[in-house]
N, C-alpha and C positions, 0 to 999 in steps of 0.2 A: 111336241116340242123336243128339240135335240137336247140330249143329256150329256154333259161334259164333266168328267171327273179329273181333277188335277191332284196328283200325288207327288209330294216333295220328298225326294230321297237324297238330295244334295246336288250341288253343281249349278242350279239355276233358280233364281227367285221367280216362282210361278204366280205369286200374288197379283202382280201387275197385269199379266195376261188374263187371269181369272176375272179381274175387274173389268178389263177391256171387253171381254165377251159378255159379261153380265150387263154392261151398259148398252149392249146391242140387243138385249131381250132374250139371250140364251139362258137356259137353266144350268148353272154351274155350281160345282161343289169343290171344296179344297180340303184334302186330307194332309195333315202335317207329317205322317209317317206311313209305312207300308201296312202296318197292322190295321189302322183305321180304313186305309184305302181299300184293302182287300174285303173288309167287312161291308163297306158301302157298295163296292163293285158286285159282290155276291148277291146283295139284296136288290140292288137297283138295275144291274145289267146296263151300264152306260154305253152310249153310242160311240163315245170317243173317250179314251184314257190318255192323259198327258203325264208322262213321267219325267221328272227332273233327274239327271244322272251326272255324277262326277267320276273322277278316277279313283276315289277312295273305295277300299274293299267293301265297306258296309253298304255303300251306294250300289255297287255292282252286284252284290249278293241279293239286295232288295229287288233289283230289276229281274234277275234270274227267277227269284221266288214268285214274282207276279205272273210271268209267262207260264211257269210250271204249274201255278195254281189253276189254270184253265178257267178263270172267272171272267174272261173278256168275251168269250163267244165269238160272234161274228163282228164284234166292235172294232173300231180303228184304234191302233196304238201309235201315238206320236212320242218320240224320244227327244227330249230337250238336252243335248249333251253340252255340259260346261267344262269339260276336261281339256287336257292338252295332248290327246292322242296316244295315251299309254297303251301298250300292246294288249294288256288284260282288258281294257275298256273296249277296244276295237273288236276283240273276241266275243265279248258279251253282245255287242251291237249286232254282230253276225249271227249269234246264236238265237237271240230273241226274235229276230226277223220282224223288226218293226215296220209298220206301213210307211212312216215318215221319220227321218232323222234330221233334226235341225241343229246346227251348231250355234253356240252362244257367240256374240249377241245376235238376236233375230228381230227384224222389224215386225211390229204387231200386224201390219198389213199383209206380210208374207204368211204369217201364222193364220190369219183370218181366212185367207184364200183356201187353205186346206180344210178348214172347218166348213166353209160354205159348200165345197164340193161334196163333203160327207152329207150335209144337210139335204142337198138336192138329190142325192142317191138314196136317202132313207125312204122306205116304203111303208113302214108300220108305225103306229103311235105307241105311247106309253101306257101301261095298264094303270088303272086307278090305284090298285094295290101298291105298285112300285112308286107312284108318285106320292102316295100317302106315306110310305116308308121314308122317302127322302125328306119330306117336310118335317117328320118327327125326329129325324137324325141330325139335321143340321143345327148348328149352334145359334144361328141368327133367329130372330123372331119373325115368323111368317103370319101375315094377317091378310085374309081375303075379304073383299067387300064389293059392293055393286059399283057401277061406273059413276054413280052420282055421289059416291062417298057417304052413304047413309048408314047401312046396317052391316055389322060384321057377319060374314058368312062362315068363316072358319079361322081358327088360330091354333098354331102348333103348340106343342107342350112347352117349349122355351118361352114363347110369348105369355102363355098362361102363368108360368112360375114367376116370371119377372113382374107381371102386372098384379100378382096376388091372387091368382086363381089356380091353385095347384091341382094335380090330378085327383079326381074323386069329388072335387067341390063343384059349385055351379059353373057352367060353361060361359065362355065369352060369346059364343054364337048367339045372335039375336040382339046383342047390345048395340046402342048407337055408337058409331065410330067417333063422333065428336066428344063422347065421354072419355075417351082415351088421351085427348090432347088438352093442353091449358086453354081456357076460355079466352084469355087475352091474346093468344096467338092463332086461335082457330080460324077466324075469318080470312086473315092474310094468308095463312098456310094453305087452306083448301082452295082459295082462289088461284093461287100460284100453281097448285097441283092440277086443277081443272084445266087451266090455260095450256099447260104442257101436254096433257093428254089429248086435248082437242086438236093440238097441232101435230099429234103423232109422235111426241117426244117422250123419252123417259125422264121423269123428274127425280133429281137427286139433291139432297140437301141435309142440313142438320136442324133438329128441333128438340122438343122434350115430350116425353110420355108421362102420363099421370098414373101412378100406381093406385091400387085399391084404397090404400091408406092416405092418399093425397100427396104422397111424396113425388116429386118431379125428377126424372132422370134424363140426362142428355143422351140423344140417340142420333144416328145417321139413318136416313131413310132413302130407299130407292123404290119408286112407284112405277108400275108397268100396267098398261091396259091390254087385256087378252080378249080373244074371240072375234067374231065377225064372220063375214061371208067366206073369206079365204080359209080361215082356220076352222070354221064350223063351230056350232054350239053357241051358248050365251055369252055375252060380253061380261067380263068381270075385271076387277082390279086387284093386283097383288102388291102388297107392301113388304119388302124385305128390310127389316129393322135390325140395327146393331147397337148394343149398349156401348157407349163411348165414355162412361163415367171415369174409368181409369185413364183413358186417353186425356180427358179434360183435366183431371187432376195433374197428370204429368205436364200438360201444356201450361196450366196455371202455375205449377211449381217452377217450370222453366221460365215463364214470364216474370215470376217474382225474382228468381235468381238473376235474370237479365236486368231487371229494374235495379236490383240491389247492386250488381256489379257495374251497371252504368252509372249509378249514383256515386259509387266509389271512384270509378275512373274519371268522371267529369268534375269531381270535387277534390281529388288528391293533388298534392303539390308535386308529386313525382311525375316525370315525363314518360308517357307510355306510347310506344310506337309499334305498329304491326306491320310486318314485312312479308311479301309473297316470295316464292322460290327464286325469283329473279333478283331479289334484293331491293325491289321497289317498295316504298312506304305506301301502304293502303289505308292507314288510319293513324292519326295523331290525336292525343288527348288534348282538351282545352288548355291544360297547363303549359303547353308549348307557347301558346299565345300570351298567357299571363307572364311567363318568365322571360320569353325572348322578344315579345312584341310583334311577332309575325303571325298572320292568319294560318290556320291549319291547312287551308287549301294550298298555301305556298309550299307546304311540306310534301305534297303528294308526289308519287313517282320517285325520281331521283332528287327532288327539291330539297329534302331534308339535308342531304349531304352539303348542299351550298352553304348552309349556316354552321357547319362543323368548322372549327379552326383549320385553316389551310395546312398546318403542319400535322394535323391529326386525321385529315379527311380520308386519305387513301387507306390509312390503317384501319379506321372504323369501318369503311366499305369492305375491306378485306376480311375483317373479323366476322362481320355479318354474313358474308357469302360463305366463309369457311364453316360457321356454325350451321348454316342451312344445309350445306352439302354433307357435312360429317355428322350432323345430329348431336353436336356438343353444346353443352351449356358452359358459357364463359363469363368471366368477370373482366371488366376493363374500365379504365379512367381515360377521359378525353375532354376536350374543350369545345364550347360552342360560343358564337358571337351574337349578341342581341342587336336590336335595331339601333341602339345608341353606341354600337361598336365596343361594348364592354364585354370582357371575357368571362364566361361562367365555366367553372370547373364541375364536371359531372363524373359520378361513378355509376356504372350500369351492370345489370345482370340480364342474362337471356334465358328464355324458356320458349316452349312452343308446342304445337300439335304435331305428333309424329305419325308417319305412315307405317305400313307394314314392314318397310325396310329400315325402320329406326331413324329416318331422316325427317326433318321438319318440313311440314307443308306450309306452315305459317310460323314465323319467328316473332316473339314478343321481346321487345327491348325496354326494360324499365330503368330509367335513369333518375338519379337523385342529385340535386344541386348541392355540391359540397364546397362552394366558393368560400363561404365563411370558415369552414373547417380548414381549408387550405391556407387561408390567410392566418388563422390562429396557429396552424402548424408551423408556418413560416415565421411567425412572431415567437413561437416557442424555441424554434431553431436559433433565431437571433439571440434570444434571451439566454439560451444554453451557451452559445458562443461567447456572449459577453461575460456570462458567469465563469466560463472556462478561462477567458483572458484575465478576468479580475483575479481569479485564483492563481493564475500564472504570475501575475504582477506582484500578488502577495507573496508568492514563493520567491520571486526574484528579490523582493524587498528583504525578506527574511535571510536570504542567502548573501545579500549584498556585502554585509560586514565580513562574513567568512571568506567570500571570494576576494574581497579587497585585501584581507589578511594573507590569503594564499598568493595573491599577486605581489604583495609587498615583500615576501621573502626573497623571490628571484631578483626583484628590483634592488634590494639591499645588497645581493650578491654583486650586481653590476656596480653600485656605488663604492662598496668597500674594495672590490678587486680593482676597479679603475683607479681609485686613489692609491692603492698599493703599487699598481703598475706605474702610475705617474711618479711616485716617489722613487721607486726602484730605477726608473729610467733616468732620473737625474743623477743618482749615484753611479749607474753604469756609464752614462755620457761623461761624467767627470773622470772616471777611471779610463775610459777609452781615449779621451783628450790627453790625459797625462801620458799614457802609453805612446801616443803619437808623438808627443814632445820628446820623450826619451828616445824614440827611434831616430828622430832628427839629430839629437846629440851624438848618437852612436855613428851616424853617417859621417859627421864632421871629425870624429876622432878614431884613431886606430889603436889606442893604447888599451891593453888588457885591463888595466886597473879601472879605466872609465867604464868598460862593459860590466865589470863586477859591481861597480857602484850603481849603475842603472838598474841592474837586476835586483839589488837590494831595495832600491826605492820602489820598484814596481811591486815586489812582494809585499812591502809595507802598505802600499796603497791598496793592493788587492785585499789584504786582511782588513784594512781600515773600512773599505766599502762593503765588506761582507758579501763579496761577489759569489762565492759558493752557494750561499743561501738564496741570493736572488736568482741565480741560474736554475735552482731546483723549484722555487716557489712560483716564479712567474708563469710557467706552463700550467701549473695547478690552478692558478687564479684565472687563467684564460679558459681552462676546461670547466671550472665552476660557473663562469660567466655564460659559456655556451649551453651548459645544462639548464641554468636558470632561464635563459632565452627560450629553450625548447619547452620548459615547464610553463612559462608565461604564455607561449604560443598555444600550448595545449589547453590551458585554462580559457584563453580568449576564444579559441575555436569551439570548445564545449559550450561556453556561455552564449556564443553566437548561434549555435545549433539549437540550444534550449529556448532562447528568446525569439527565434524565428516564428513569424505568424503561422506558417504551415499552409498546406494545401487543403482545399475542400474535398478533393477526391483522394481515395486511397492510393498509395504508391508502394512498390516493393521496398522494404527496409530490412537491415540486418539488426536483429534484436540485441546481439552482443555488443554492437557498436553504440546503440542507444543506452545500454547499461553502463559502459565505460565512460561515455560523456556525462551521464548523470552522476556517477560516482565522483567524477573529478570536480564538478562544480559544487557538490555537496560534501566535499572532503572535509572542510572545516567543521561541519556538523557532527561528523562521526569520528574523526581521527583522535580526538581526546577521550572518547567514550568506548570505542570498540575497534577491534581489528576486523578487517573484511577478508573473507575467504571466497575465492571464486572457483566455481566449477562450471565453466561454460563449454558447451559442446562445440568441438571444432566442426567446421563445414555445416553449421546450423542453416537450415533452409531460409531463404528470404521470406518475410511475411508481408502480405498485402495489408497495409494498415495506414493509419494517420500517425506518422512518426512523432509529431509534436505532442499529440495527446498521449501516446504511449510513454514518451519521456516524462511527462507530467505525472502519469500513473506510477512509474517507477520512483520518481522523486517522493511522491506522497507516501509510498510504502516504506521507503528508506528512512524518511524523517519520523515516521510512526515508529519504526524499529529503534531509532535513536532515542526517542522519548521514552519508550518502554524500558530500555536499558538504564537510562538516566533515573527513571522513577524507582527501579529496583535497587539501584546503587551497588557498590561492590566493597570488598575488604581491601583497605589500603588503596593502592594505585592500580589494582587489578581491572583490566578492561573487560568489556563484554565482547560478544562475537556476533557478527552479522554474516551469514552465508548466502551467497547469491548463485543460484544454479539455473542452468538451461539445458533442455534436451528435447528430442523429438519423440512424440508418442503417436499411437494409432488410436483413433476413435471412430467407430462406425466405418471401418475400412478407409478412413481418410487421415492424412498426416496433419497433426497439430503440433504447435510448439508450446512447451510448458515452461513457465518461469516460477521459481520458488525463491522467496525472500524470507529467510528464517533469522530470528533474533533470540538472544538469551535473556530477554527482559522478564518482566514479572508475570506475564501471561494474563489471560482473561477468564473470569468465571463463565459458566455456561449461559447465564441469563443475559450477559452482555453480548456474547457472540451472536446472538439471534438479532441484535439491533444495530450492530456497527455500521451497516450500509444505509441506515435510515438518514435522510437529510436532517442536518442540524443536531444530530445526536453526538454527544462527545462526553468522555469521562474526564477530560482535562479541566483545570481550573479556568475561571473566567478570564479572558484575555489571552489564554494560552492556545486555544483552538476554536475554530468556528463550526466543527461538525460537518464540514462540506467535503473534506479531502477524500474520504472513503466513498461517500455518496457519488461524487464525480468519477472516482475510479470504477465503481460498479456500472455507471452509465457509459463510460468509455468502453469497458470490456463487453458488457452484455448487449447494450442497445446499439452501439456504434460498430462493434466488430463481431457480433454474434458469437461471442466467446463465453467463457465461464470464469468465475472467481469465487474461491472458497477460502475458509480460514480454519486452521487447526491450532488449538492452543491448550496448553497444560499450565494451570495456575502455578506460579513460582518457578517454572521452567522455561517458558518462552512461547512465542507465537510464530506460525508459518502462514504466510499468504501465498496461495497457489493460483496462478493466472494461466489459463489455457486459451490460446488463440488459433483459430483455423488458418492454415497457410493462405487459403484464398477466401477471405471473408466476403460474403455477399453484400452487395450495395443495396440501400433502400430503393424501392420502386419510385420512379418519378412519374409525372403526369402523362408521359408519352410512352409508358410501358404498361402492358396488361398481363395479368395472370390468369391462365386458363385452367378452370377447375372442372373436374367431373363431379357434378353435383348430385 
């Protein structure tokens, strides 16, 4: 029988070819490294040696060492080259002078044709000693029996050890073969083997062996019938048996894991989709049908995209294809439409099986229905908006009396000055009419004494009407009225800006203008308590913000400063001080705008500073404050503008609120935007 030795040194998986020849009745051996291969080759003297070779240095050196070892004799050397034509590899191929060089991949039939030619050219048989050596060296269990499967003729060392007959103990030879197999499987097993052998086939399959202590072990068995007129000698049967206990454990473990993951996949409320490299859906979990009402078969291929909301469809398709091509794991939000045409909001993450280039061969898209959370988020947004407007209305109500007072002052200018001008006009009109009459008298008379008399009467009337006073005061009254009109217009404009409902999206705004408008409408709150000092940076950059909410923030901080100064009190009529400052700062190499509102009030103890931004926390008496102002300020700065708000306070000296806003504040993600993450 032809002896074929396979030695793996890299570059080609020889196991399949070994099994291919073994199934055709050839005596094959597989060595996993060159050391074992040389040992078997020296003892056995194989007819054919098959070497797997790659471009790696270790593989090339191993191939050289085999040829230099001189253990092949007149045997045939077949090189299975699995490299890419590296110059060093081509040099080795030339040096070793192999009989046949086959490039990966190779068809088993082509390989078999070379083996057959060698078998036909073989002239001598194998020695009993060489065959015995091979039988003892191989790791598989070898059992030989008669063609009727009755008595064990021979068992190699590996078979003896696994069955409980170690070297030096009683031999397996002479035992009934049926004693090595379970009784409940025996009849069916032997019947199947005999049928195959009668038909001239090799029988292969899985069964169990019974060890000496009764333990059953799973094995794979290959049964061959040997001998006859062509081959000479007596007919006998060889059984090549391999212990597959670990393989079975691995299979069982994989099956348990598969069952476990299938249980999770089929019962989870998450939507799980599997996509091939083309972006076609090849699996959808049952949750798609539960949530959307469509059969999973309708999701196959490109079908899943049909149920994605039309505004999100191409975006989702693009994200999936991009993740497949780039090997990125991403997070996205999108919408799907169920059978009732209801919209479901979903958030999804991706994962997958990567190939050697880091790309996904399969992409897993795990989506979670967040429709309820989106609705709750929208409700919270509306509640926040209502709360903000309620606080604004509260502020407007608190400021109304002060604003009315501020507006009343210029209105009084108008009334008083208009009445003065009215009275003055009457006196001036009377004076002018008198002068006109005197002029008529002079026209009719040419006597000097008449002119002198007229001038005396004009002077007397001039003094009587107090014309000098009227001439100097009327322009002042008009100027005061114009100033009052400007002040009134300024108050109305500031109040209009403050009470405007505002936009939902951020727009560029000048922080200094927002400060000025807010200080105008709150003037009546602070003018009797404090002097305001401004230090506003000229050419301050525009800030992308919600102007209405920033105005409310400034108002809250100014009113807080007024209350702090009022609570501290002062000596006599001494006023407090409120300082308002703006300037540009750099944070993380980006421009921010900083606002500082400083008061000379009573300050805060440390234990209160840590709680001032808590909702409903207040140090003011009942009815004086709601505890919402600073909480809303914190929400406006941190949550809505990605900014910062801090407080510095020294008890007895005053408090400073520091607000920092990025010039380009990021907007919250909407449902049609996704954030890609390297997970």
